[in-house]
LUMKOLSE-874764 format. One record per atom (N, C-alpha, C): residue number from 1; residue in three letters; atom name; x, y, z. Coordinates in Angstrom, 1 decimal, m for minus. Layout:
# residues N
NODE/pos/code/site/X/Y/Z
NODE/NUM/ALA/CA/X/Y/Z
...
***
This chain:
# residues 82
NODE/pos/code/site/X/Y/Z
NODE/1/UNK/N/m6.3/4.1/m7.5
NODE/1/UNK/CA/m6.5/5.3/m6.7
NODE/1/UNK/C/m5.2/6.0/m6.6
NODE/2/UNK/N/m5.2/7.3/m7.1
NODE/2/UNK/CA/m4.0/8.1/m7.1
NODE/2/UNK/C/m3.8/8.7/m5.7
NODE/3/UNK/N/m2.7/9.5/m5.6
NODE/3/UNK/CA/m2.5/10.1/m4.3
NODE/3/UNK/C/m3.5/11.2/m4.0
NODE/4/UNK/N/m4.0/11.9/m5.1
NODE/4/UNK/CA/m5.0/12.9/m4.9
NODE/4/UNK/C/m6.2/12.3/m4.2
NODE/5/UNK/N/m6.7/11.2/m4.7
NODE/5/UNK/CA/m7.9/10.6/m4.1
NODE/5/UNK/C/m7.6/10.1/m2.7
NODE/6/UNK/N/m6.4/9.6/m2.5
NODE/6/UNK/CA/m6.0/9.1/m1.2
NODE/6/UNK/C/m6.0/10.3/m0.2
NODE/7/UNK/N/m5.5/11.5/m0.7
NODE/7/UNK/CA/m5.5/12.7/0.2
NODE/7/UNK/C/m6.9/13.0/0.6
NODE/8/UNK/N/m7.9/12.9/m0.4
NODE/8/UNK/CA/m9.3/13.2/m0.1
NODE/8/UNK/C/m9.8/12.2/1.0
NODE/9/UNK/N/m9.4/11.0/0.9
NODE/9/UNK/CA/m9.9/10.0/1.8
NODE/9/UNK/C/m9.3/10.3/3.2
NODE/10/UNK/N/m8.1/10.7/3.3
NODE/10/UNK/CA/m7.5/11.1/4.6
NODE/10/UNK/C/m8.2/12.3/5.2
NODE/11/UNK/N/m8.6/13.3/4.3
NODE/11/UNK/CA/m9.3/14.4/4.8
NODE/11/UNK/C/m10.7/14.0/5.4
NODE/12/UNK/N/m11.3/13.1/4.7
NODE/12/UNK/CA/m12.6/12.5/5.1
NODE/12/UNK/C/m12.4/11.8/6.5
NODE/13/UNK/N/m11.4/11.0/6.5
NODE/13/UNK/CA/m11.0/10.3/7.8
NODE/13/UNK/C/m10.8/11.3/8.9
NODE/14/UNK/N/m10.1/12.3/8.7
NODE/14/UNK/CA/m9.8/13.3/9.7
NODE/14/UNK/C/m11.1/14.0/10.2
NODE/15/UNK/N/m12.1/14.2/9.3
NODE/15/UNK/CA/m13.3/14.8/9.7
NODE/15/UNK/C/m14.1/13.8/10.6
NODE/16/UNK/N/m14.1/12.5/10.2
NODE/16/UNK/CA/m14.8/11.5/11.0
NODE/16/UNK/C/m14.1/11.3/12.4
NODE/17/UNK/N/m12.7/11.4/12.4
NODE/17/UNK/CA/m12.0/11.3/13.6
NODE/17/UNK/C/m12.4/12.4/14.6
NODE/18/UNK/N/m12.5/13.6/14.1
NODE/18/UNK/CA/m12.9/14.7/14.9
NODE/18/UNK/C/m14.3/14.5/15.5
NODE/19/UNK/N/m15.2/13.8/14.8
NODE/19/UNK/CA/m16.5/13.6/15.2
NODE/19/UNK/C/m16.6/12.4/16.2
NODE/20/UNK/N/m15.5/11.7/16.3
NODE/20/UNK/CA/m15.4/10.5/17.2
NODE/20/UNK/C/m16.0/9.3/16.6
NODE/21/UNK/N/m16.1/9.2/15.3
NODE/21/UNK/CA/m16.7/8.0/14.6
NODE/21/UNK/C/m15.6/7.0/14.3
NODE/22/UNK/N/m14.3/7.3/14.3
NODE/22/UNK/CA/m13.3/6.3/14.0
NODE/22/UNK/C/m12.1/6.5/15.0
NODE/23/UNK/N/m11.3/5.4/15.0
NODE/23/UNK/CA/m10.1/5.5/15.9
NODE/23/UNK/C/m9.0/6.1/15.1
NODE/24/UNK/N/m8.0/6.6/15.8
NODE/24/UNK/CA/m6.8/7.2/15.2
NODE/24/UNK/C/m6.0/6.2/14.5
NODE/25/UNK/N/m5.5/6.4/13.3
NODE/25/UNK/CA/m4.5/5.6/12.7
NODE/25/UNK/C/m3.2/5.8/13.3
NODE/26/UNK/N/m2.6/4.7/13.8
NODE/26/UNK/CA/m1.3/4.8/14.5
NODE/26/UNK/C/m0.2/4.6/13.5
NODE/27/UNK/N/0.9/5.3/13.5
NODE/27/UNK/CA/2.0/5.1/12.6
NODE/27/UNK/C/2.5/3.6/12.7
NODE/28/UNK/N/2.5/3.0/13.8
NODE/28/UNK/CA/2.9/1.6/13.9
NODE/28/UNK/C/2.0/0.7/13.1
NODE/29/UNK/N/0.7/1.0/13.0
NODE/29/UNK/CA/m0.2/0.2/12.2
NODE/29/UNK/C/0.2/0.3/10.7
NODE/30/UNK/N/0.5/1.5/10.3
NODE/30/UNK/CA/0.9/1.7/8.9
NODE/30/UNK/C/2.3/1.0/8.6
NODE/31/UNK/N/3.2/1.1/9.6
NODE/31/UNK/CA/4.5/0.5/9.4
NODE/31/UNK/C/4.3/m1.0/9.3
NODE/32/UNK/N/3.4/m1.6/10.0
NODE/32/UNK/CA/3.2/m3.1/10.0
NODE/32/UNK/C/2.7/m3.5/8.6
NODE/33/UNK/N/1.8/m2.7/8.1
NODE/33/UNK/CA/1.2/m3.0/6.7
NODE/33/UNK/C/2.3/m2.8/5.7
NODE/34/UNK/N/3.1/m1.7/5.8
NODE/34/UNK/CA/4.1/m1.4/4.9
NODE/34/UNK/C/5.2/m2.5/4.8
NODE/35/UNK/N/5.5/m3.1/6.0
NODE/35/UNK/CA/6.4/m4.2/6.1
NODE/35/UNK/C/5.9/m5.4/5.3
NODE/36/UNK/N/4.6/m5.7/5.5
NODE/36/UNK/CA/4.0/m6.8/4.7
NODE/36/UNK/C/4.0/m6.6/3.2
NODE/37/UNK/N/3.7/m5.3/2.8
NODE/37/UNK/CA/3.7/m5.0/1.4
NODE/37/UNK/C/5.1/m5.1/0.8
NODE/38/UNK/N/6.1/m4.7/1.5
NODE/38/UNK/CA/7.4/m4.8/1.0
NODE/38/UNK/C/7.9/m6.3/0.9
NODE/39/UNK/N/7.4/m7.1/1.8
NODE/39/UNK/CA/7.7/m8.5/1.8
NODE/39/UNK/C/7.0/m9.2/0.6
NODE/40/UNK/N/5.8/m8.8/0.3
NODE/40/UNK/CA/5.0/m9.3/m0.8
NODE/40/UNK/C/5.7/m8.9/m2.1
NODE/41/UNK/N/6.2/m7.7/m2.2
NODE/41/UNK/CA/6.9/m7.2/m3.4
NODE/41/UNK/C/8.1/m8.0/m3.7
NODE/42/UNK/N/8.9/m8.3/m2.6
NODE/42/UNK/CA/10.1/m9.1/m2.8
NODE/42/UNK/C/9.8/m10.5/m3.2
NODE/43/UNK/N/8.7/m11.1/m2.7
NODE/43/UNK/CA/8.3/m12.4/m3.1
NODE/43/UNK/C/7.9/m12.4/m4.6
NODE/44/UNK/N/7.1/m11.4/m5.0
NODE/44/UNK/CA/6.7/m11.4/m6.4
NODE/44/UNK/C/7.9/m11.2/m7.3
NODE/45/UNK/N/8.9/m10.4/m6.9
NODE/45/UNK/CA/10.1/m10.2/m7.7
NODE/45/UNK/C/10.9/m11.5/m7.9
NODE/46/UNK/N/11.0/m12.2/m6.8
NODE/46/UNK/CA/11.7/m13.5/m6.8
NODE/46/UNK/C/10.9/m14.5/m7.7
NODE/47/UNK/N/9.6/m14.5/m7.6
NODE/47/UNK/CA/8.8/m15.5/m8.3
NODE/47/UNK/C/8.9/m15.2/m9.8
NODE/48/UNK/N/9.0/m13.9/m10.2
NODE/48/UNK/CA/9.1/m13.5/m11.6
NODE/48/UNK/C/10.5/m14.0/m12.1
NODE/49/UNK/N/11.5/m13.8/m11.3
NODE/49/UNK/CA/12.8/m14.2/m11.7
NODE/49/UNK/C/12.9/m15.7/m11.9
NODE/50/UNK/N/12.2/m16.5/m11.1
NODE/50/UNK/CA/12.3/m17.9/m11.1
NODE/50/UNK/C/11.4/m18.6/m12.2
NODE/51/UNK/N/10.4/m17.9/m12.7
NODE/51/UNK/CA/9.5/m18.6/m13.6
NODE/51/UNK/C/9.9/m18.4/m15.1
NODE/52/UNK/N/9.7/m19.4/m15.9
NODE/52/UNK/CA/10.0/m19.3/m17.3
NODE/52/UNK/C/8.7/m19.1/m18.1
NODE/53/UNK/N/7.6/m19.2/m17.5
NODE/53/UNK/CA/6.3/m19.1/m18.2
NODE/53/UNK/C/6.0/m17.6/m18.4
NODE/54/UNK/N/5.9/m17.2/m19.7
NODE/54/UNK/CA/5.7/m15.8/m20.0
NODE/54/UNK/C/4.3/m15.3/m19.6
NODE/55/UNK/N/3.3/m16.2/m19.7
NODE/55/UNK/CA/2.0/m15.8/m19.3
NODE/55/UNK/C/1.9/m15.5/m17.8
NODE/56/UNK/N/2.6/m16.3/m17.0
NODE/56/UNK/CA/2.7/m16.2/m15.6
NODE/56/UNK/C/3.5/m14.9/m15.2
NODE/57/UNK/N/4.5/m14.6/m16.0
NODE/57/UNK/CA/5.3/m13.4/m15.8
NODE/57/UNK/C/4.5/m12.1/m16.0
NODE/58/UNK/N/3.6/m12.1/m17.0
NODE/58/UNK/CA/2.8/m11.0/m17.2
NODE/58/UNK/C/1.8/m10.8/m16.0
NODE/59/UNK/N/1.2/m11.9/m15.6
NODE/59/UNK/CA/0.3/m11.8/m14.5
NODE/59/UNK/C/1.0/m11.3/m13.2
NODE/60/UNK/N/2.2/m11.9/m13.0
NODE/60/UNK/CA/3.0/m11.5/m11.8
NODE/60/UNK/C/3.4/m10.0/m11.8
NODE/61/UNK/N/3.8/m9.6/m13.0
NODE/61/UNK/CA/4.2/m8.2/m13.2
NODE/61/UNK/C/3.0/m7.2/m12.9
NODE/62/UNK/N/1.8/m7.6/m13.3
NODE/62/UNK/CA/0.6/m6.9/m12.9
NODE/62/UNK/C/0.5/m6.8/m11.4
NODE/63/UNK/N/0.6/m7.9/m10.8
NODE/63/UNK/CA/0.5/m7.9/m9.3
NODE/63/UNK/C/1.6/m7.1/m8.6
NODE/64/UNK/N/2.8/m7.2/m9.2
NODE/64/UNK/CA/3.9/m6.4/m8.7
NODE/64/UNK/C/3.7/m4.9/m8.8
NODE/65/UNK/N/3.1/m4.5/m9.9
NODE/65/UNK/CA/2.8/m3.1/m10.1
NODE/65/UNK/C/1.8/m2.6/m9.1
NODE/66/UNK/N/0.8/m3.4/m8.8
NODE/66/UNK/CA/m0.2/m3.1/m7.8
NODE/66/UNK/C/0.4/m3.0/m6.4
NODE/67/UNK/N/1.3/m4.0/m6.1
NODE/67/UNK/CA/1.9/m4.0/m4.8
NODE/67/UNK/C/2.8/m2.8/m4.6
NODE/68/UNK/N/3.5/m2.4/m5.7
NODE/68/UNK/CA/4.4/m1.2/m5.6
NODE/68/UNK/C/3.5/0.1/m5.4
NODE/69/UNK/N/2.4/0.1/m6.0
NODE/69/UNK/CA/1.5/1.3/m5.8
NODE/69/UNK/C/1.0/1.3/m4.4
NODE/70/UNK/N/0.7/0.2/m3.8
NODE/70/UNK/CA/0.2/0.2/m2.4
NODE/70/UNK/C/1.4/0.6/m1.5
NODE/71/UNK/N/2.6/0.2/m1.8
NODE/71/UNK/CA/3.7/0.6/m1.0
NODE/71/UNK/C/3.9/2.1/m1.0
NODE/72/UNK/N/3.7/2.7/m2.2
NODE/72/UNK/CA/3.8/4.2/m2.3
NODE/72/UNK/C/2.7/4.8/m1.5
NODE/73/UNK/N/1.5/4.3/m1.6
NODE/73/UNK/CA/0.4/4.9/m0.8
NODE/73/UNK/C/0.7/4.8/0.7
NODE/74/UNK/N/1.2/3.6/1.1
NODE/74/UNK/CA/1.4/3.4/2.6
NODE/74/UNK/C/2.5/4.4/3.1
NODE/75/UNK/N/3.6/4.6/2.2
NODE/75/UNK/CA/4.6/5.5/2.6
NODE/75/UNK/C/4.1/6.9/2.7
NODE/76/UNK/N/3.2/7.3/1.8
NODE/76/UNK/CA/2.6/8.6/1.8
NODE/76/UNK/C/1.7/8.8/3.1
NODE/77/UNK/N/0.9/7.7/3.4
NODE/77/UNK/CA/0.1/7.8/4.5
NODE/77/UNK/C/0.9/7.9/5.8
NODE/78/UNK/N/2.0/7.1/5.9
NODE/78/UNK/CA/2.9/7.2/7.1
NODE/78/UNK/C/3.4/8.6/7.3
NODE/79/UNK/N/3.8/9.2/6.2
NODE/79/UNK/CA/4.3/10.6/6.3
NODE/79/UNK/C/3.2/11.6/6.8
NODE/80/UNK/N/1.9/11.2/6.5
NODE/80/UNK/CA/0.8/12.1/6.9
NODE/80/UNK/C/0.1/11.8/8.2
NODE/81/UNK/N/0.4/10.7/8.8
NODE/81/UNK/CA/m0.2/10.4/10.1
NODE/81/UNK/C/0.8/10.6/11.2
NODE/82/UNK/N/2.0/10.9/10.9
NODE/82/UNK/CA/3.0/11.1/12.0
NODE/82/UNK/C/3.1/12.5/12.4
***
């Protein structure tokens, strides 16, 4: 999901928020998730550096790319909920 789709989801969320169907996303909640994502990214980077198995490195690099994308989305969301 790119940032454009994420922006659409945030717009839908804001509409539901105005209708009272959802609770407000607090910046602290996003920060908490962002902290976990950054920790996971660091763990994956360390595991990639430590492993000698090329197949495992490929799989871990895929996971790392996904984790970095989630970090980018969380940072974008944090900027938009504050």
